[in-house]
C-alpha positions as a printed Julia matrix, in Angstrom:
676×3 Matrix{Float64}:
   0.0     0.0     0.0
   2.94    2.34    0.68
   4.03    1.79   -2.9
   0.58    2.84   -4.06
   0.72    6.15   -2.19
   4.25    6.77   -3.46
   3.03    6.3    -7.03
   0.1     8.64   -6.37
   2.38   11.32   -4.93
   4.79   11.06   -7.85
   1.97   11.35  -10.35
   0.19   14.27   -8.71
   2.33   16.94  -10.35
   1.77   15.6   -13.84
  -1.69   14.23  -13.25
  -3.93   14.73  -16.24
  -6.85   16.55  -14.65
  -9.11   17.95  -17.31
 -10.54   21.21  -16.07
 -13.29   23.5   -17.21
 -12.88   26.44  -19.61
 -11.02   29.59  -18.67
 -10.95   32.59  -20.97
  -7.49   33.43  -19.65
  -6.12   30.61  -21.79
  -6.96   32.76  -24.82
  -5.31   35.93  -23.43
  -8.61   37.54  -22.39
 -10.06   38.15  -18.97
 -13.68   37.95  -20.14
 -15.52   36.28  -22.98
 -18.33   38.84  -23.1
 -18.76   42.49  -22.13
 -22.4    43.39  -21.54
 -23.35   46.95  -22.54
 -26.87   47.87  -21.43
 -29.05   50.58  -19.93
 -29.72   49.55  -16.34
 -32.93   51.59  -16.18
 -34.45   49.33  -18.86
 -33.08   45.81  -18.39
 -30.85   45.46  -15.32
 -33.43   43.5   -13.31
 -34.97   41.67  -16.25
 -33.53   40.71  -19.64
 -29.86   41.55  -19.01
 -29.88   39.83  -15.63
 -31.37   36.65  -17.15
 -28.91   36.79  -20.04
 -25.97   37.17  -17.67
 -27.08   34.13  -15.63
 -27.47   32.06  -18.81
 -23.97   33.01  -19.96
 -22.41   32.06  -16.63
 -24.34   28.78  -16.55
 -22.98   28.01  -20.03
 -19.41   28.56  -18.77
 -19.05   31.9   -20.6
 -17.27   34.53  -18.5
 -19.16   37.8   -18.75
 -18.55   41.3   -17.36
 -21.62   43.05  -15.97
 -21.18   46.44  -14.28
 -22.79   46.49  -10.83
 -23.19   50.27  -10.64
 -25.22   52.67  -12.75
 -23.3    55.72  -13.98
 -25.17   58.98  -13.96
 -25.63   60.79  -17.27
 -22.83   63.21  -17.96
 -20.13   61.28  -16.11
 -17.1    59.99  -17.97
 -16.65   56.31  -18.67
 -14.99   54.63  -15.69
 -11.48   53.27  -16.31
 -12.54   49.79  -15.16
 -15.21   49.73  -17.88
 -12.68   50.71  -20.53
 -10.34   47.99  -19.28
 -13.15   45.41  -19.23
 -14.07   46.14  -22.86
 -10.44   45.81  -23.96
 -10.08   42.59  -21.92
 -13.15   40.97  -23.52
 -13.3    38.82  -26.63
 -16.78   39.98  -27.61
 -19.5    42.44  -26.62
 -23.26   42.13  -26.44
 -24.98   45.52  -26.79
 -28.56   45.56  -25.49
 -30.06   48.44  -27.47
 -33.15   49.17  -25.39
 -35.52   52.16  -25.43
 -33.41   54.39  -23.16
 -29.95   53.15  -24.17
 -29.02   56.36  -26.0
 -30.12   58.54  -23.07
 -27.0    57.38  -21.17
 -23.76   59.08  -22.23
 -21.9    56.21  -20.55
 -23.67   53.66  -22.77
 -22.84   55.74  -25.85
 -19.19   56.0   -24.79
 -19.12   52.23  -24.3
 -20.59   51.78  -27.77
 -17.9    53.97  -29.34
 -15.1    52.1   -27.59
 -16.59   48.7   -28.47
 -16.75   49.58  -32.16
 -13.18   50.87  -32.03
 -12.12   47.52  -30.58
 -13.93   45.8   -33.43
 -11.94   47.81  -35.98
  -8.54   47.25  -34.36
  -8.86   43.61  -33.22
 -11.0    40.49  -33.63
 -13.52   41.8   -31.1
 -16.96   40.34  -31.91
 -19.99   42.64  -31.58
 -23.52   41.28  -31.18
 -26.25   43.97  -31.08
 -29.58   43.04  -29.45
 -32.52   45.2   -30.55
 -34.59   45.01  -27.4
 -38.09   46.22  -28.32
 -36.64   48.88  -30.63
 -36.42   48.97  -34.4
 -32.95   48.93  -36.07
 -34.06   51.81  -38.3
 -34.77   53.99  -35.24
 -31.22   53.34  -34.04
 -29.76   53.98  -37.5
 -31.61   57.24  -38.14
 -31.86   58.25  -34.47
 -35.63   58.36  -34.47
 -38.26   57.77  -31.79
 -36.66   57.4   -28.32
 -33.19   57.53  -29.9
 -34.03   60.81  -31.6
 -35.38   62.22  -28.33
 -32.22   61.19  -26.46
 -29.86   62.71  -29.01
 -31.94   65.92  -29.01
 -31.52   66.21  -25.23
 -27.77   65.68  -25.55
 -27.65   68.45  -28.19
 -29.65   70.76  -25.95
 -27.15   70.17  -23.16
 -24.33   70.94  -25.58
 -26.03   74.16  -26.7
 -26.51   75.23  -23.06
 -22.8    74.84  -22.36
 -21.2    78.32  -21.99
 -17.6    77.13  -21.99
 -16.39   77.06  -25.61
 -13.89   74.23  -25.01
 -16.45   72.05  -23.29
 -19.0    72.78  -26.02
 -16.42   71.72  -28.61
 -15.81   68.48  -26.69
 -19.57   67.88  -26.58
 -19.76   68.37  -30.34
 -16.97   65.84  -30.94
 -18.68   63.33  -28.7
 -22.02   63.87  -30.44
 -20.38   63.17  -33.77
 -18.85   59.92  -32.5
 -22.18   58.85  -30.97
 -24.11   59.5   -34.19
 -21.55   57.53  -36.18
 -21.5    54.63  -33.67
 -25.3    54.3   -33.6
 -25.39   54.21  -37.38
 -22.62   51.61  -37.55
 -24.07   49.27  -34.93
 -27.49   49.3   -36.62
 -25.9    47.89  -39.78
 -24.32   44.93  -37.96
 -26.01   41.56  -37.98
 -27.98   41.54  -34.75
 -30.91   39.91  -33.05
 -34.37   41.36  -32.55
 -36.37   40.28  -29.52
 -39.7    41.54  -30.89
 -42.36   38.79  -30.79
 -40.02   36.25  -29.19
 -40.14   34.41  -25.87
 -37.22   35.84  -23.92
 -36.23   32.42  -22.54
 -35.89   30.95  -26.04
 -34.29   34.14  -27.31
 -31.59   34.05  -24.61
 -30.9    30.38  -25.34
 -30.39   31.27  -29.0
 -27.93   34.03  -28.07
 -25.91   31.68  -25.86
 -25.79   29.01  -28.59
 -24.7    31.64  -31.11
 -21.83   32.7   -28.85
 -20.72   29.1   -28.47
 -20.48   28.86  -32.25
 -18.67   32.17  -32.71
 -16.1    32.0   -29.94
 -14.14   29.02  -28.69
 -15.92   28.27  -25.43
 -16.29   24.63  -24.32
 -19.59   23.69  -22.73
 -19.69   23.41  -18.94
 -18.71   19.96  -17.77
 -20.91   18.27  -15.19
 -17.83   16.92  -13.41
 -15.12   19.59  -13.15
 -12.43   16.91  -13.32
 -12.12   13.79  -15.43
  -9.64   11.3   -14.03
  -8.42    8.15  -15.71
 -10.05    8.9   -19.07
  -7.02   10.13  -20.98
  -6.93    7.15  -23.35
 -10.7     7.35  -23.99
 -10.49   11.07  -24.8
  -7.54   10.43  -27.12
  -9.45    7.65  -28.9
 -12.6     9.75  -29.41
 -10.62   12.81  -30.56
  -8.91   10.61  -33.15
 -12.25    9.12  -34.22
 -13.75   12.58  -34.68
 -10.9    13.71  -36.92
 -10.59   10.5   -38.93
 -12.43   10.84  -42.22
 -14.54   13.68  -40.92
 -15.07   15.09  -44.41
 -15.72   11.78  -46.18
 -18.05    9.69  -44.1
 -20.76    9.76  -41.47
 -19.85    7.82  -38.35
 -21.55    6.61  -35.2
 -19.65    5.87  -31.99
 -21.36    3.99  -29.17
 -19.88    4.54  -25.72
 -21.15    1.77  -23.47
 -20.63    0.63  -19.92
 -22.44    0.1   -16.62
 -24.34    2.93  -14.96
 -22.21    5.58  -13.25
 -19.0     4.55  -15.04
 -18.51    8.0   -16.65
 -20.11    7.75  -20.1
 -22.02   11.03  -19.82
 -19.08   13.02  -18.44
 -16.79   11.73  -21.19
 -19.27   12.47  -24.0
 -20.05   15.94  -22.63
 -16.39   16.82  -22.38
 -15.6    15.71  -25.94
 -18.69   17.53  -27.23
 -17.47   20.74  -25.61
 -14.14   20.37  -27.39
 -15.49   19.79  -30.9
 -19.07   21.08  -31.23
 -18.01   24.26  -33.05
 -16.16   22.31  -35.74
 -19.44   21.32  -37.44
 -22.2    23.17  -39.28
 -24.47   22.56  -36.31
 -24.45   20.47  -33.16
 -26.66   19.21  -30.35
 -26.1    17.54  -26.99
 -29.13   15.82  -25.47
 -28.63   14.41  -21.99
 -30.43   11.8   -19.89
 -32.82   10.62  -22.61
 -33.86    7.4   -20.88
 -35.01    9.18  -17.72
 -36.68   12.01  -19.63
 -38.73    9.51  -21.65
 -39.57    7.24  -18.73
 -43.26    7.49  -17.92
 -43.69   10.93  -19.49
 -46.31   11.31  -22.18
 -44.49   14.03  -24.1
 -40.98   13.01  -23.09
 -39.79   11.92  -26.52
 -41.6    14.82  -28.23
 -39.82   17.31  -25.97
 -36.46   15.75  -26.82
 -37.23   15.83  -30.54
 -38.21   19.48  -30.22
 -34.89   20.26  -28.53
 -32.95   18.42  -31.25
 -34.88   20.16  -34.04
 -34.22   23.57  -32.54
 -30.52   22.87  -32.01
 -29.78   21.66  -35.53
 -32.23   23.73  -37.59
 -32.7    26.81  -35.34
 -36.47   26.8   -35.81
 -38.59   27.3   -32.72
 -41.88   28.51  -34.17
 -42.97   25.16  -35.64
 -44.97   23.06  -33.18
 -45.45   19.35  -33.95
 -47.36   16.87  -31.84
 -46.47   13.64  -33.64
 -43.22   11.71  -33.18
 -43.08   10.5   -36.8
 -43.47   14.04  -38.18
 -40.68   15.31  -35.95
 -38.52   12.4   -37.12
 -39.07   13.44  -40.73
 -38.06   17.02  -39.93
 -34.92   15.77  -38.18
 -34.05   13.45  -41.07
 -34.31   16.29  -43.57
 -31.97   18.49  -41.53
 -29.47   15.68  -40.94
 -29.29   15.1   -44.68
 -28.48   18.77  -45.42
 -26.0    19.69  -42.7
 -22.75   18.31  -41.34
 -23.78   17.77  -37.72
 -22.27   16.61  -34.46
 -24.8    14.93  -32.17
 -24.48   13.41  -28.73
 -27.51   11.43  -27.6
 -26.94   10.42  -24.0
 -28.33    7.46  -22.06
 -30.38    5.84  -24.79
 -32.21    2.78  -23.49
 -34.39    1.7   -26.43
 -34.08    1.41  -30.2
 -37.37    3.35  -30.53
 -35.64    6.41  -29.05
 -32.8     6.1   -31.56
 -35.22    5.65  -34.46
 -37.12    8.78  -33.42
 -33.95   10.88  -33.06
 -31.83    9.63  -35.96
 -34.4     8.32  -38.44
 -33.42    5.89  -41.17
 -32.37    8.1   -44.11
 -28.74    8.68  -43.11
 -26.61   11.77  -42.56
 -24.71   14.4   -44.48
 -21.13   13.38  -45.17
 -18.78   14.21  -42.33
 -21.44   14.08  -39.62
 -20.6    12.42  -36.31
 -22.95   10.88  -33.75
 -22.0     9.73  -30.25
 -24.44    7.45  -28.43
 -24.04    6.6   -24.74
 -25.93    3.58  -23.48
 -25.91    0.8   -20.93
 -26.93   -1.68  -23.66
 -24.07   -2.57  -26.03
 -26.38   -4.23  -28.59
 -28.88   -1.4   -28.83
 -27.28    0.68  -31.6
 -27.05   -2.25  -34.02
 -30.78   -2.92  -33.58
 -32.01    0.55  -34.64
 -33.66    1.22  -38.02
 -30.64    3.05  -39.42
 -28.6    -0.15  -39.39
 -31.26   -2.09  -41.27
 -30.97    0.03  -44.42
 -28.55    0.07  -47.34
 -27.02    3.32  -46.06
 -25.73    1.73  -42.89
 -23.12    4.14  -41.43
 -19.74    3.16  -40.07
 -20.05    2.13  -36.45
 -17.38    2.05  -33.73
 -17.74    0.78  -30.17
 -15.95    2.08  -27.09
 -16.4     0.17  -23.84
 -15.75    2.28  -20.75
 -14.24    0.33  -17.88
 -13.66    1.25  -14.26
 -10.67    3.16  -12.93
  -7.39    1.62  -11.87
  -6.47    1.69   -8.18
  -4.25    4.79   -8.35
  -6.88    6.72  -10.33
  -9.61    5.55   -7.96
  -7.65    6.74   -4.95
  -7.02   10.11   -6.58
 -10.71   10.62   -7.39
 -11.76    9.62   -3.87
  -9.23   12.0    -2.31
 -10.28   14.93   -4.48
 -13.81   14.7    -3.11
 -12.94   13.66    0.44
  -9.84   15.79    1.09
  -9.76   18.31   -1.81
  -6.28   17.08   -2.74
  -4.68   14.26   -4.71
  -3.75   11.92   -1.87
  -5.07   10.87    1.55
  -4.51   13.02    4.6
  -2.14   11.66    7.2
  -3.79    8.83    9.13
  -6.39    8.14    6.41
  -4.24    5.94    4.16
  -5.62    2.59    5.27
  -9.31    3.55    5.31
  -8.93    5.23    1.91
  -7.53    2.06    0.43
 -10.36    0.0     1.95
 -12.95    2.27    0.38
 -11.19    2.16   -3.0
 -11.25   -1.62   -2.82
 -14.97   -1.59   -2.04
 -15.82    0.67   -5.01
 -13.87   -1.47   -7.5
 -13.04    1.45   -9.79
 -16.58    2.82  -10.03
 -16.26    6.64  -10.47
 -19.72    7.6    -9.23
 -19.38    5.48   -6.1
 -15.97    7.03   -5.37
 -17.37   10.52   -5.88
 -20.52   10.0    -3.79
 -18.75    8.28   -0.91
 -15.86   10.75   -1.0
 -18.24   13.69   -0.66
 -20.19   12.0     2.13
 -16.97   11.46    4.11
 -15.56   14.96    3.67
 -14.34   16.41    7.0
 -15.19   13.17    8.85
 -12.73   11.57   11.27
 -11.11    8.16   10.74
 -13.51    6.44   13.13
 -16.44    7.67   11.04
 -14.76    6.29    7.9
 -14.29    2.91    9.57
 -17.93    2.86   10.59
 -19.02    3.72    7.08
 -16.92    0.91    5.6
 -18.34   -1.63    8.05
 -21.83   -0.42    7.22
 -21.22   -0.81    3.49
 -20.13   -4.41    4.03
 -23.31   -5.24    5.93
 -25.87   -3.13    4.13
 -27.05   -4.24    0.71
 -28.39   -0.81   -0.14
 -25.95    1.47   -1.92
 -25.78    5.26   -2.4
 -25.79    4.72   -6.17
 -28.51    2.05   -6.37
 -30.81    4.36   -8.33
 -28.2     4.76  -11.06
 -27.39    1.06  -11.29
 -31.06    0.06  -11.09
 -31.83    1.68  -14.44
 -29.99   -1.16  -16.21
 -31.99   -3.72  -14.24
 -35.28   -1.94  -14.97
 -34.5    -1.89  -18.69
 -34.25   -5.69  -18.91
 -36.82   -6.86  -21.47
 -38.54   -9.56  -19.41
 -39.22  -10.87  -15.92
 -37.21  -13.93  -16.94
 -34.07  -11.79  -17.25
 -34.79  -10.01  -13.97
 -35.23  -13.32  -12.14
 -32.02  -14.59  -13.73
 -30.15  -11.51  -12.5
 -31.53  -11.98   -8.98
 -30.6   -15.67   -8.93
 -27.03  -14.96  -10.02
 -26.52  -11.99   -7.7
 -27.77  -14.01   -4.73
 -26.17  -17.42   -5.37
 -24.05  -17.86   -8.49
 -21.39  -15.12   -8.69
 -18.09  -16.97   -9.17
 -19.84  -20.2   -10.27
 -19.15  -21.91  -13.6
 -21.38  -20.49  -16.36
 -22.32  -23.89  -17.85
 -23.19  -25.35  -14.47
 -25.31  -22.31  -13.61
 -27.15  -22.57  -16.92
 -27.89  -26.24  -16.25
 -29.28  -25.48  -12.81
 -31.36  -22.44  -13.75
 -32.8   -24.02  -16.92
 -34.2   -26.71  -14.63
 -35.78  -23.87  -12.62
 -37.65  -22.66  -15.71
 -35.27  -19.8   -16.54
 -34.35  -19.08  -20.18
 -30.61  -18.75  -19.67
 -29.54  -18.75  -23.32
 -31.09  -15.36  -24.12
 -31.07  -14.14  -20.53
 -27.33  -14.31  -19.93
 -26.7   -12.59  -23.27
 -29.06   -9.77  -22.29
 -27.32   -9.34  -18.94
 -23.92   -9.2   -20.61
 -25.14   -6.67  -23.21
 -26.29   -4.4   -20.38
 -23.04   -4.8   -18.43
 -24.85   -6.47  -15.56
 -22.74   -9.62  -15.94
 -19.46  -10.78  -17.45
 -17.69  -14.09  -18.0
 -14.29  -14.65  -16.4
 -11.3   -16.29  -18.02
 -12.2   -19.61  -16.36
 -15.83  -19.44  -17.56
 -17.06  -18.26  -14.17
 -19.82  -15.68  -13.8
 -18.54  -12.27  -12.7
 -20.49   -9.27  -11.44
 -19.36   -5.91  -10.09
 -19.8    -5.86   -6.33
 -22.08   -2.8    -6.5
 -24.29   -4.52   -9.08
 -24.49   -7.62   -6.91
 -25.58   -5.45   -3.99
 -28.2    -3.78   -6.16
 -29.6    -7.18   -7.22
 -29.81   -8.32   -3.63
 -31.45   -5.03   -2.68
 -34.19   -5.74   -5.23
 -34.89   -9.03   -3.47
 -34.68   -7.39   -0.04
 -37.38   -4.92   -1.05
 -39.87   -7.75   -1.6
 -40.28   -7.88    2.18
 -37.84   -5.62    4.07
 -38.93   -6.61    7.58
 -39.95  -10.27    7.07
 -37.13  -12.17    5.38
 -39.08  -15.44    5.25
 -41.53  -13.82    2.84
 -38.87  -13.03    0.23
 -38.13  -15.16   -2.8
 -34.45  -15.64   -1.94
 -32.36  -15.65    1.22
 -28.6   -15.32    0.68
 -27.73  -13.64    4.0
 -26.44  -16.37    6.3
 -27.5   -14.56    9.48
 -31.1   -14.25    8.23
 -31.18  -17.89    7.12
 -29.85  -18.95   10.53
 -32.61  -17.0    12.3
 -35.21  -18.46    9.94
 -34.2   -22.01   10.91
 -34.1   -21.13   14.6
 -37.46  -19.32   14.69
 -39.35  -21.86   12.59
 -41.38  -19.14   10.91
 -44.48  -20.08    8.95
 -45.3   -18.78    5.5
 -41.98  -19.8     3.95
 -43.58  -20.99    0.72
 -42.35  -17.93   -1.2
 -38.72  -19.02   -0.96
 -37.18  -20.4    -4.14
 -33.57  -20.1    -2.96
 -31.78  -20.2     0.4
 -28.14  -20.17    1.47
 -26.71  -20.95    4.92
 -22.99  -21.44    5.51
 -22.12  -21.96    9.16
 -18.45  -21.19    8.54
 -19.49  -17.66    7.61
 -20.96  -17.31   11.11
 -17.98  -18.6    13.07
 -16.89  -15.08   14.12
 -20.29  -14.6    15.75
 -19.96  -17.89   17.63
 -23.27  -19.08   16.21
 -23.58  -22.86   16.43
 -26.64  -25.01   16.16
 -27.96  -28.35   15.02
 -31.14  -28.09   12.97
 -33.94  -30.51   12.25
 -34.75  -31.34    8.65
 -38.34  -30.55    9.54
 -37.4   -26.85    9.29
 -37.47  -27.3     5.5
 -40.85  -28.98    5.33
 -42.84  -25.8     4.62
 -40.55  -24.56    1.84
 -42.6   -26.14   -0.93
 -41.2   -23.95   -3.76
 -37.54  -24.18   -2.77
 -35.38  -25.09   -5.79
 -31.95  -23.73   -4.83
 -30.54  -24.83   -1.48
 -27.09  -24.33   -0.02
 -26.43  -25.8     3.45
 -22.68  -25.7     3.93
 -21.28  -27.19    7.14
 -24.8   -27.38    8.57
 -25.59  -30.21   10.98
 -29.03  -31.59   10.04
 -30.87  -34.25   12.04
 -34.06  -36.01   11.1
 -35.57  -37.58    8.0
 -34.33  -36.18    4.69
 -37.7   -36.81    3.12
 -38.59  -33.44    4.65
 -36.38  -31.78    2.02
 -38.54  -30.02   -0.62
 -39.19  -32.15   -3.69
 -38.67  -29.19   -6.07
 -34.95  -28.87   -5.32
 -32.81  -28.58   -8.49
 -29.49  -27.57   -6.91
 -28.32  -28.87   -3.58
 -24.98  -27.69   -2.23
 -23.91  -29.26    1.09
 -20.21  -28.69    1.64
 -18.88  -30.48    4.69
 -21.81  -32.94    4.8
 -21.46  -34.87    8.06
 -22.73  -38.31    6.96
 -20.59  -40.82    5.08
 -23.23  -41.56    2.46
 -26.03  -39.78    0.68
 -29.34  -40.39    2.52
 -31.66  -42.8     0.75
 -34.74  -40.71    1.58
 -33.36  -37.49    0.03
 -35.79  -36.38   -2.75
 -33.99  -36.77   -6.1
 -36.78  -36.49   -8.68
 -35.91  -32.96   -9.86
 -32.28  -32.66   -8.76
 -29.85  -31.7   -11.54
 -26.78  -30.65   -9.54
 -25.37  -31.91   -6.29
 -22.27  -30.42   -4.68
 -20.94  -32.23   -1.61
 -17.36  -31.04   -1.7
 -15.2   -31.34    1.43
 -17.57  -34.01    2.8
 -17.17  -37.43    4.38
 -19.0   -39.27    1.59
 -17.52  -42.76    1.19
 -20.1   -44.32   -1.11
 -22.92  -43.36   -3.42
 -25.69  -45.25   -5.12
 -26.26  -46.31   -8.73
 -28.97  -43.73   -9.14
 -26.28  -41.08   -9.53
 -25.49  -41.93  -13.13
 -22.57  -40.01  -14.59
 -21.2   -38.81  -11.26
 -17.49  -38.87  -10.56
 -16.46  -39.03   -6.92
 -13.34  -37.21   -5.76
 -13.25  -37.52   -1.99
 -12.66  -34.16   -0.29
 -12.09  -32.42   -3.63
 -13.83  -29.21   -4.67
 -16.01  -30.56   -7.49
 -19.66  -30.28   -8.47
 -21.5   -33.53   -9.07
 -23.99  -33.34  -11.89
 -26.96  -35.69  -11.54
 -27.99  -36.86  -15.0
 -31.38  -38.26  -15.93
 -31.57  -41.99  -15.26
């Protein structure tokens, strides 16, 4: 472990932490300077616009104080204009009545002429022609300024007024000729969103990243950057980023989108599609509306039919080179509605994030002759050093554990098994807690089957296409993690489970994997989530659940002789697991007599007395490690048994009814009972 912390310390100085945007990297202090008349818009439009810019990770300067008419432009305002990459000028009704606003306008247009300063005029309930010709309120304002000039008795000051008036007239005329935006007849919320999107296209500002730091994703970012550049002008490509829930798919896709969205004719990032569609009548329609607006910039057309929206999207995708990110897709119907089946303009790129690796290939687009190129990128968990760094950033606000926290930090990293969301959530929950609190938390995590990220992981379980697959997942999470895949299939097929399709579906959704020795593997957090699903069947009455895997609860069930145990289909009790609690007992076989539906039974190192005819007749798998008798009881029900595991037992003989069995005394083997 000391070596681990040494490696972490050595890597902290060169650690590749990917941070959010800063305009200072471009030599500017601000992205946007906001010029506006406070009397008109400070507490309305300009305030909302400023908040939208900040939320979009665009640094904006907004003056907090109103300058009285006649005062000179403050030096800090001049400096802010010169330190900004662009200016938004809100030309409202009373804009020209402020000499400060007019001075700002002059300076902004001078910056435009001498540098690459971008100027975006907003005609806020005024007509461009009134600004150009100084009519209406603009004419009234300029007339008042002239009157003030005429009233000036000092010849030098009157001359200065005249020079200023000339510059103001010229600036108002110039700004009215620039390509601007007119708010008239528009919803301000939609109008502001359009302005922010326009700024993203015109200046190099990455989108705000949900996670301020991405750790351990350097190779994934490099791969996707290369994919985006490869053949970008010759082909349309789709990249599917897949992995279990909370593994970082959304953060990765959002970060890459922020880097490259301005390199295309148009772009759109749509997040959390599965949740937004779940149980909402207009969920998919709202998403289609967002996509249509992003890629075609039309907001006035209202459609109330998914197929019509799809047609509109298809037509735009065929005309423009687009970059789309559709995040957390959980059905092919969603993909069909958002991508259509007519293909894309050459050079377009689409990133799909999903917890189902097979989903993209099943959508309509891949069933046509214009099937696009498709790449897959599987996102795995973090390595130990990266996991420790991520945990420490949230728990200690630094790259390595505080003194005295090394051991508990490593324990927590081991528990999370490289899962970024778990590391982040637990790290935040333990911030500023003492070591004793950490130890208590770790002990609680070992005992509790609920997890702080269950809701995220559960979405993969909920998306399983059938109850068969859900039951299969529960069976495996409770009893068969680490067990041979072929043996498990044999057992569960006898229980009425379709394992051939079911296991494939679990693997596609990253709920299960196959180890190098053909054993079933499952992330510890997923296994806890599966067991939590079973626990929720009857939180306070374990005997009413369908499965009991917790040895303490099974022990109590045998001791208490509870009635109503007919719901149980699987039960595990291993007395060696209870040795630390000094729990010892000899049970009567009669305790099993009411478990009529029991098919999966594990009784390791359990002393059973009584007639074995009390064992349920429906048993398919019987595991009795350390069986105390020297032969298999004659009265043990065998009609439905397909697998018998009596490893580490005292069995000295077995009967001819066990056709095909091979006996290895005291060896760890599973005995398969074939049909006789």
